[in-house]
PLY file of the C-alpha trace (Angstrom):
ply
format ascii 1.0
element vertex 233
property float x
property float y
property float z
element edge 232
property int vertex1
property int vertex2
end_header
170.57 134.40 105.41
170.57 130.79 106.39
173.61 128.38 106.59
172.99 124.86 105.51
175.94 123.64 107.62
174.61 122.48 110.95
170.79 123.04 110.01
168.08 120.46 110.24
166.00 120.24 107.20
162.72 118.62 106.04
162.23 117.92 102.35
158.75 116.94 101.41
158.84 114.33 98.65
162.14 113.35 99.30
162.41 109.92 98.11
162.83 110.73 94.38
163.45 113.30 91.59
164.46 116.73 93.00
163.65 115.82 96.45
166.14 113.00 96.60
168.81 115.28 95.10
167.89 117.92 97.52
168.50 115.42 100.41
171.88 114.56 99.02
172.95 117.91 98.61
171.85 119.19 101.84
174.07 116.46 103.61
177.05 117.41 101.20
176.80 120.80 102.54
176.90 119.88 106.19
173.34 119.62 107.31
173.15 117.94 110.72
169.80 116.03 109.84
167.59 115.58 107.08
164.01 114.60 107.25
162.87 112.94 103.97
159.25 112.35 103.60
157.17 110.27 101.34
153.66 108.90 101.32
155.28 105.57 101.99
158.55 106.26 104.20
160.02 102.93 103.08
160.73 104.41 99.65
163.27 106.98 101.15
166.64 105.02 100.40
169.32 107.69 101.22
171.36 106.06 104.14
171.72 109.11 106.29
167.92 110.57 105.87
165.35 110.31 108.49
162.35 108.82 106.75
159.02 110.38 107.47
155.56 109.46 106.26
153.74 112.30 105.06
150.61 112.95 102.90
150.90 116.64 102.47
146.96 117.13 101.83
146.20 115.23 105.20
146.01 117.77 107.97
146.44 114.68 110.42
149.41 113.26 108.51
151.01 116.75 108.50
150.46 117.28 112.26
151.80 113.92 112.89
155.11 114.71 110.91
155.32 117.96 112.56
155.22 116.48 116.24
158.14 114.09 115.11
160.28 116.82 113.57
160.64 119.39 116.16
164.08 120.52 115.37
163.49 121.64 111.89
165.25 124.92 110.79
164.79 124.69 107.12
161.65 123.31 105.27
161.60 122.48 101.43
158.21 122.08 100.04
158.97 119.83 97.05
156.17 117.24 96.91
153.69 117.74 93.91
151.49 116.21 91.74
150.87 116.78 87.78
147.24 116.12 86.95
147.01 118.41 84.20
143.16 118.37 84.36
141.57 120.41 81.43
139.25 123.19 82.88
136.54 122.51 80.32
136.57 118.71 79.97
137.79 117.26 83.10
136.14 116.22 86.21
136.24 119.15 88.68
137.40 116.79 91.33
140.69 116.38 89.35
141.30 120.07 89.39
140.61 120.18 93.09
143.18 117.26 93.53
145.88 119.02 91.85
145.12 121.99 94.30
145.01 119.88 97.27
148.61 118.72 96.66
150.22 121.77 94.96
148.79 124.62 96.87
147.01 123.36 99.95
149.68 120.88 100.69
152.56 123.21 101.20
150.26 125.78 103.02
149.35 122.95 105.44
152.96 122.08 105.75
154.25 125.49 106.12
151.52 126.46 108.89
152.59 123.41 110.73
156.17 124.23 110.80
156.43 128.04 110.92
156.20 127.87 114.69
158.78 125.05 114.92
161.28 127.04 112.87
160.44 130.23 114.75
160.94 128.55 118.11
164.26 126.90 117.07
165.70 130.61 116.29
164.40 131.28 112.56
165.42 129.74 109.33
164.20 129.08 105.86
161.39 127.84 103.70
161.62 126.95 100.03
158.87 126.37 97.78
159.25 124.54 94.52
157.41 126.19 91.93
157.52 125.71 87.94
158.01 128.03 84.79
154.41 126.96 84.38
153.68 129.15 87.29
153.90 131.93 84.76
152.44 130.55 81.68
149.11 128.63 81.44
149.90 125.53 79.27
148.97 122.75 81.45
145.63 123.82 82.66
145.22 122.71 86.37
148.80 122.21 87.11
149.87 125.59 85.75
146.91 127.16 88.05
148.05 125.39 91.02
151.62 126.41 90.42
150.62 129.98 89.88
148.63 129.91 93.15
151.56 128.50 95.01
153.91 131.24 93.59
151.36 133.94 94.89
151.22 132.04 98.26
154.98 132.27 98.52
155.11 135.81 97.82
152.57 136.41 100.50
154.31 134.26 103.04
157.64 136.09 102.38
155.95 139.33 103.78
154.65 137.74 106.57
157.49 135.66 107.72
160.30 138.06 107.52
159.44 139.58 110.76
159.51 136.31 112.37
162.85 135.45 111.22
161.96 133.10 108.42
163.10 133.81 104.84
161.38 132.53 101.77
162.58 131.40 98.48
160.60 130.43 95.36
162.46 127.99 93.06
161.25 127.80 89.24
162.28 125.13 86.93
161.41 123.97 83.58
161.97 120.48 82.40
164.14 118.40 84.72
165.44 114.96 84.13
162.88 113.00 86.64
160.04 110.61 86.15
157.69 113.45 85.82
159.35 114.48 82.65
160.14 111.22 81.31
157.94 111.57 78.36
159.24 114.90 77.10
161.73 115.11 74.36
163.44 118.40 75.27
166.50 119.73 77.02
166.43 118.93 80.67
168.25 120.03 83.81
169.50 117.57 86.04
167.97 117.18 89.77
171.41 117.76 90.92
171.87 120.87 89.22
168.51 122.28 90.39
169.10 121.21 93.93
172.62 122.84 93.98
171.03 126.31 92.68
168.23 125.89 95.23
170.53 125.63 98.35
172.68 128.36 96.85
169.29 130.42 97.04
168.65 129.46 100.65
172.23 130.55 101.62
172.23 133.64 99.72
168.79 134.66 100.97
167.50 134.94 97.36
163.93 135.73 96.85
163.55 133.61 93.85
165.91 131.08 91.91
165.47 130.62 88.31
167.00 127.23 87.78
167.47 127.17 83.91
167.33 129.11 80.70
163.53 128.43 80.07
162.60 129.78 83.49
164.77 132.88 83.05
163.19 133.77 79.36
159.68 133.16 80.57
160.11 135.41 83.73
161.54 137.96 81.50
158.45 137.80 79.24
156.10 138.63 82.03
156.18 142.61 81.28
155.04 142.04 77.79
151.66 142.05 76.07
149.86 138.66 76.63
150.28 138.04 72.72
153.87 137.63 73.13
153.40 135.08 75.83
150.86 133.16 73.93
151.66 133.75 70.02
148.89 131.26 69.05
146.28 133.97 70.15
147.56 136.28 67.47
148.58 133.78 64.63
0 1
1 2
2 3
3 4
4 5
5 6
6 7
7 8
8 9
9 10
10 11
11 12
12 13
13 14
14 15
15 16
16 17
17 18
18 19
19 20
20 21
21 22
22 23
23 24
24 25
25 26
26 27
27 28
28 29
29 30
30 31
31 32
32 33
33 34
34 35
35 36
36 37
37 38
38 39
39 40
40 41
41 42
42 43
43 44
44 45
45 46
46 47
47 48
48 49
49 50
50 51
51 52
52 53
53 54
54 55
55 56
56 57
57 58
58 59
59 60
60 61
61 62
62 63
63 64
64 65
65 66
66 67
67 68
68 69
69 70
70 71
71 72
72 73
73 74
74 75
75 76
76 77
77 78
78 79
79 80
80 81
81 82
82 83
83 84
84 85
85 86
86 87
87 88
88 89
89 90
90 91
91 92
92 93
93 94
94 95
95 96
96 97
97 98
98 99
99 100
100 101
101 102
102 103
103 104
104 105
105 106
106 107
107 108
108 109
109 110
110 111
111 112
112 113
113 114
114 115
115 116
116 117
117 118
118 119
119 120
120 121
121 122
122 123
123 124
124 125
125 126
126 127
127 128
128 129
129 130
130 131
131 132
132 133
133 134
134 135
135 136
136 137
137 138
138 139
139 140
140 141
141 142
142 143
143 144
144 145
145 146
146 147
147 148
148 149
149 150
150 151
151 152
152 153
153 154
154 155
155 156
156 157
157 158
158 159
159 160
160 161
161 162
162 163
163 164
164 165
165 166
166 167
167 168
168 169
169 170
170 171
171 172
172 173
173 174
174 175
175 176
176 177
177 178
178 179
179 180
180 181
181 182
182 183
183 184
184 185
185 186
186 187
187 188
188 189
189 190
190 191
191 192
192 193
193 194
194 195
195 196
196 197
197 198
198 199
199 200
200 201
201 202
202 203
203 204
204 205
205 206
206 207
207 208
208 209
209 210
210 211
211 212
212 213
213 214
214 215
215 216
216 217
217 218
218 219
219 220
220 221
221 222
222 223
223 224
224 225
225 226
226 227
227 228
228 229
229 230
230 231
231 232
C-alpha cells in the first residue's frame, strides 16, 4: 500500500475537473509535491502544484515530462478525450484520435514513469476509466475506455513484482465540463478524488466511485440482453 503523505505525484490533465480535484486532495493528504500537467501549463492554477506541459499522445512530450519529474512515486493517468465517434459513420481518424488519448496516452506515460517509480522505491499508478468501460453506449469513447481497463488489468500483473501497485477508477457522470450537457445525477469531482486516493492508500484494485458504476459492474455476469434491453425489446 502507498501512503499519500510524503509522496510525489503526477496528475495528467491536472488543470480542471477530476484532475484539479485530485491535485487539491493530494496536497490536503500531505503529498510533498504534485506535478499537474496540461497541454498548456499556464492553465494549471493551483498555487502549490508544479505545472508541467504534457501532450499524452506525443512521445517527445511524454519523454520531456518524465525528464523533468524524476522524483515521482504516484502516477495518476487522468487526461482523456471524449470524441464519441460512431463506428459506422464517423471518420476512422476520429476513432484513432480517441484511442491515441485514452489508450495510447496512458500507455506512453506509464512506460515513461515506471522506471522512475521503481527507481524511487516503488509506488502506485491510478488509471481513470469510466462506467462506459463496461457498456458500449458511446462508440469510440466506450471502446477506448474498455481497452484502457484491459490495459490496467494487465499492467497490474506486470508491475506487482516491481513494487508498483495499480488501481482502476470507474466513474459515471461527474460535475465537470465533460458532462455539462447531461441532465442526470452527478458526483462531485471532490468526492471522486477522495475515493480515488482512498483506493491508492488501501491498495484497492478498483474503485467504483458512484452507484451507477457499482450497478453496471454488478450486471457484467448477466446475459447480454440484460445489459442492452433495447436488443430484446
